[in-house]
N, C-alpha and C positions, 0 to 999 in steps of 0.2 A: 532228356528231361527225367527227373525223378518220378517215382510212382505218386500219383495223385489220388485223392479220395473224393469221388464225386457223390453228391447227395441230392436227394429230392429235398429241396430246402423248404419243407413245410411239414412233411410227415415225420420228420425227426422229432417234432414236439407234438405230434398229433395225439389227441385224446379220442380214441375210438369208442364212441358211444352210439351204437346203432339205434335208430328210431324206427319204430314199427311202420311199415309201409302200408298203412291203412288210412282211410279218409280222415279219421280223427287226427292223426299225426301230420297229415298234409297241411292242416291249418297251422300247426305249430311250426313246421319246417318253414313255411312261407313267412310267418311272422318273424322268425329269427334272422331273416335276410335284411337287416336294417340298412345296408348300403344301398339297396334299390331305391329307397326313399331319400335317405340322408345325402346321397351323392348325386341326386338329380337324375337318376336313371329312368324312373317312371315318367318324369316330365319329357325326357329325351324320346321315350317311346312314342310320344304323340307325333314325332317327326319320322322316326324310323326304328326298326328293331333289328337292323343288321342284315336285311335281305341282300343277297347277291355278293356277300363278302365271305371269304374262306379263311378260317383260322387253322393252322397246323399246330397240333399239340405233340411236341417231342417229349415223350415221357415213358412210363412203364406200360402203356397200352390202355385203351379205353373200351369199357363195356358198352357197346352201342345198343344192347338190348335193355338197358335200364329204362324204366318208363320215362324218366326225365330227359333221356337222350335219344329216345326212339325217333328215327328219321333224320337225325342230325349228322350222321357220319356219311360223308360223301366219298370217302376212300381211305386207304391206309396201306401200310406195309410194315414189315419187321426188319430191323437192321441188326438185331442181336444174335440171330441164329437159333433162338429158342422159341420164337413165336410161330403162329400159324400163317403168317404172311398177310394178315388183314389189318394188323394194328391192334388186335385185341390184347388183353392183359397177359403179360409174360410172368411166370412164376419167379418171384424173388422176394427180398425182404419187404419191399414196399409195393407189392402188386397193386394195391388199391389206389395208389397215388394218381395215376393218369386219369382215372374215372372222376376222382374228386376235382381235379384241376379242370377237366373238360366241362363239367357241369356248372362251374362258376362262370365260364366264358360264354357258353351257349346252351345251357340246360333249357329245356322247353316246358318244364313243369309237368304236372300230372293232371290230366283232365278228369274231373269227377263226373259221375253220371248225373244227367239232369234229374230233378225230383221225380218226374213222371216215368223215368226209366227204372226207378227203384221199385222192385216188385214187392207186394205186400207179404208174400210168403217168406221173404227174407227175415221178417220179424215175427211171423206166426209161431215159429218153433221156440221163441223165448218165453220163459216163465214171466210172471208179473214182476218178480224181483229183478230178473235179468233185464227186462224191458226198462224198468225204472233206472237201473244202473246205466244202460246204454243212453237213455234220454238225458240223464244228468251229465254225462260226458259230452253229449251233443250241445247242451246249453252252455257248458264250460267252454267249448270250442267257439260258440257264438260270442261269448264275452271276450275271449282272447282275440277274436278277429275284429270285433267292433268296439271294444273297450268297455269301461264300466257302465256307460249309458246304452248298452246294446239293446235293452228292452224298448228304448224309444225308437230304435232303428228297424224293427221287424214288425210284421203283422201278427199281433198277439192272438187274434181270433184264429188265424190260420195255424199258428203254432199249437194252440189248444186242440184244434181239430186233428192235427197230426198226432198228438199224444193220445187222444181218445180212440182214434180209428186205426193207428199205425199205417195209415195211408196218406196220400197227398191229394185228396179231392179238392177241387177248386183252385189248384195251383195256376193253371193257365189263365183263369179269370182274374186272379190276384195280380198276375204279371201284367195283364192288359190294363187293369185299373191303376196300377202304380205309375206315378209320373216318370217320364223317361229319365230325368236326372236323379231320381231316387232309386238307385239300383239295389239298395239295401232294404227295400220294402217287403221282401220275402225272405224267409229264414234260410237262405242258401247263398253261399259266397260267390263273388266274382271268380272266374277261372282265368288262368290256371293257378293251381296251388303247387305244393311240393317245391322241389329245387328248381329255381328259375335263373337262368344265366343273364348276364348283362345284355347280351345280344342273342335273344332266343330264336331269331330267324336266320342267324349265320350258319354256314355249313362248317363242318369239322373234317380235318384230315388227321388221322391218328398214326404216328410213327412210333412203334414200340422199340425200346432198348433196354438193356440191363445195366444197372449202375452198381455192379459188383466188380471187385478187382481181386483176382482175375475173373473174367466172364466165363462161367462154366460152359457156355454154349459156343463161344467163338471169339469174335474180334473184341479188342479192348475198347474202353469207353471213348477215348479220343477219336478213334476211327469210326465208331458208331455215330458219334455226333456229327462229324464231318459228312458222312454219308446221308444222315437224316436231314440235315440242313439242305444239302443239294437236292435230295429227292423232293422235299417240300416245295422248293422253288420250281422245280421242273414239273410238278404236278398241280400247279395252280394256286399255291398259297398266296394270300395277300398279306397275312400276318403269321409270324412264327412265335409261338409261346414256349418259353424254356424255363420251367420252374425247377431248375437244377443249378448247382454251383460247385466249384472246385475248392474254394477256400484260399486260392492263390490268385495273384493279379495277372500273371502272364499266361500265355496259352501256347499250345503246340502250333508250329508253323503249318501243320496240315489243315488247321482251321482257316488260315488266311484265304485260301482259294474258295472254300465253302461259304464263308461269311461275305467275302467280296462278291461272290456269285449272287447272294441275296441282295446286296446293296446295288449291284449293277442292274438287277431285274426289278428294282423298286419294291422290294418286300421288306416290311417293317419287322425287325426282330425285337422281341420284348423278353427280358430276363429278370429273374429274382435277384435281389441284392444279397440274400443269404440270411442265415439265422445265427444269432449269438449263442443260442442254446446248443447248437451243433459245433461250436468252436469257431465260427466264422465271424470274427469281430470286424473285419474289413471286407469290403466288397471283393468278390473273386470272379474269375472268368466263368462263363462267357459274358457276365454283366459288365466287365471292364473293357470289352472290345468297342472301339470307336463306332458310333452309329447306332449301337444297341440302346434301346430305351430301358433304363434300369429302375426297378420298382422296390421301394421300401415298404415297411408295414407299420400300421397304427392300430390302436384299439378303438372301441366304439366312441370314446371321448376324444379321439384324434391325438392322443398322446403316442409318441413313438414307442413301439413295442420293445420292452426291455429284453425279452428273450427271442423275439422273432424278427429282428431287423438289424442287419449289419450296416455299417456306415462307411462313408468315403466320398471322394470327389466325383465318383462315377454315378452317384444316386441322382436320378432325374425327378422322380415323383413318388408320392406315398399314397397307399390305399389300404383298405381294411385288411388286416391279417389276423384279427382275433376279436371276438369269437366268430368262427365261421361254421357253416353247415354245408355239406355237399353230398353227392351221390356216391354210394359204394357199389362195387360189382355185386350182382345178385339181386338188385332191386331195392336195396336198403339205403339208408342215409347215415351220416355220422357228423359229429361236431369235431372240429379240428382248428389248428392255428398254424400260422407260418406265412412267410412271404411267398410260398408256393401258391397260396390262395389269393394274395394281393395281385399277383402277376396276371392271372386270367381275368380278374376284374378289370384291369387296365386294358388287356387285350380285347375284351368285349367292348369297352368304351372306344377303343381305336376302330373297331368294326362299325360302330354306330357312326363315328365321324366319317369313315370312308363311304358308307352307304349314303349319308346325307350330302357328302361333297365328293362325288366320284371323280371330279376333275383334279383333285389334289394328289401330289406325290406322297410317298411314304414319309420323307422328311417334313413335309408340310403338315401331315396328319400329326406327327410327333410334336410339331410346333404348336398346333392348336391345343393338344393335351397339356403341354407344359405352361403355355402362357395363360391358360384359363384356370389353372389350379388355384385353390384357395390358399392364401398366404399362411405359412407356418414355419416355426423355427426362426433362425437368424435372418436378418435382412439380406436379400440377394439369394444365392443358391446355397442352401444349408446342407451340411454333410450328412444329416439324418433324413431331412424331408425333401431335399432337392429343391424344386421349384414350389413345392407345397402339396396340398392334399387334392386328390382328383375331384373335379367338378364336371360331371358328364354332360349335364344340360347346357352349361356354358360352352364346353368344348364343341358341342354339336350346333348350337344356335347362336352363340355369343358373337359380338363384334370384337375382334381381337387384333393385336399388333400385326403389322405386315411382316411376312416371312422374309428373312435374310439368310441365304444359304451359308454366308460366311460365319454365322453365329454357331454353326454346328460342325463338329468334327466328322470326318469320314474315314473309313478304313483304308480307302485307296491312298489318301494322303499319309496316313500313319505308316503303311507298308513302304511307300516311296521314301520316307525319311528314316525309319528305324530298321528296315531290312537292307537298306542300301549299304551300310557299313559292312555287313556280312558279304555282300556281293563284291565290294571293293577288295576285301581280304582275299577272296577267291582269285581276283585278277592279278594278284602279286605273288602268287605261289611259285612262279618261275624264278630262275637265278638271274640277278641283275648282270648285264653284260660287263660292267666295270668292276665286278666284285673280285675278279682274279681267281675265282673257283671254277674248276673245270669238271663238268659232269662225267661220271663214269660211263662205261658201256651200258647200252639199253638193258634193263633188267637187273642191273647190279647197283647197289647203293654207292653213292660217291663216298670217297674216304673222308672221314671227319678230320678237322684240324687237330693236331696233337697238342698236348698241354703246353709244351714249350713254345709252340707257334701261335697259340691263341692269345688275343689281346683285347682288352676291354678299354672303354673310354677312360676308366679310372687309371689303368696302366699308363695310357698315353698322357693324360694330364699330370700324373705323378712324375714321369720322366722329364717332361717339359719344365715343370716347376723346379726340379732339382738342377737342371741345366742352367736355367736363368739365375738361380741362386749362386751357383758356382762362378758364373761370369761376373756377377756383381761383386763377389769377394775379390777377384783378380783386379777389377777396375779400381776398387777401393784401395787395395795395396799399392797399385801403381800410382794413384793420385797422392797417396801419403808419402811415397818415396820421392816423387817430384817436388812436393812441397818442402820436404826436409832438406834436399839438396839446395833448393832456392834460398832457404834461410841461412845455410852455411855460407853460401857465396856472398850474401849481403853482409854477413858479419865479418 
């Protein structure tokens, strides 16, 4: 196969805009994750948050020390030859990509300190002007969190007391007096904030690779991916997230065994469709492999992303691909776009379905995700939206059509049909017994037919045609002669 160019199909159009990792920005980061509310994720959390499910992230490596990912990494490895063996980020063009992806699947947010844990001396060193500036930012965060009517949702007396004293006296009493259902009765948000994944209680496996050709550290991309998929299956993955793409529809035969290994062990593989901005106008492998769940990207208004979503018959479902916010290595965050981000959102949704329905097989989980999707695009399966836009709450809790295995392609069937021809060719490499060709001594090539001896079907057809034509001429002349003699005798 020719040289391929594999890309992280999201960071190619990433807008790296780090947000300060301070409590003030935690409000903003959480508020930007519109898909958690719009796609029914927060409703699904009332049933499960993905506990007991393991998602493998095959990517550039994950920074497990990020506050949003702390405690989420259950294991990892490196298949690139350039990592530390734990699945941490490997230096390359898109080093940050794996951390961004992992945070959207299973980020755990950032726990802010309780009000009574904030010590007064934190503010004592501020001048009056600095204190006023800090408090104004705090009020702006409250407005962003609760909306324009935020003043009706908080305890104004408590807020005034905090401003005057720079302390939180009376907080415990206010919490006790507040009705249980009125969680906004105190000027402090519900937790967690920051980057929160769709399945915040799922575990992660990080398999780091290098998407550069050639790989400066060792094995090529195709070999890395085959090894990564196999390792993920053998180390307990229930779901494999692949936010990478090649831009071509076919794939190396070395992948057959690895992806078949996932299929046979009931592991759901989810892959990005690719990004038009990266030149991928049609879905490419691994998203084209039968059995893989392929994810397209939409904007906040659920319009297919013009730059961030390839199209094709392989597309299964669409999810948010812009604007996104995720975790960066080193404890910071960034805004970004791409089907790289839509893919872990769907992977997190699959984890919620698995946790809520542990009796289901991987194809049945895929079935629930597809049949519960909100309709979008053309009737039936649309080449851009697939079955529609992700609806997590419905996938977890809805009453859905019965699963029929015949409705879904499998890699095993594809290999049996499409690789068989190559196997048949191998079986006919010997010399047919009736060919008249005698093999030369062992180790010596047999003598090829000489030009004068060689014959094609066209040669054979031409000679036959000429022979029949000549015979026809003879018969015609004979008939004419007989007819002429007959006329003479009669006259």
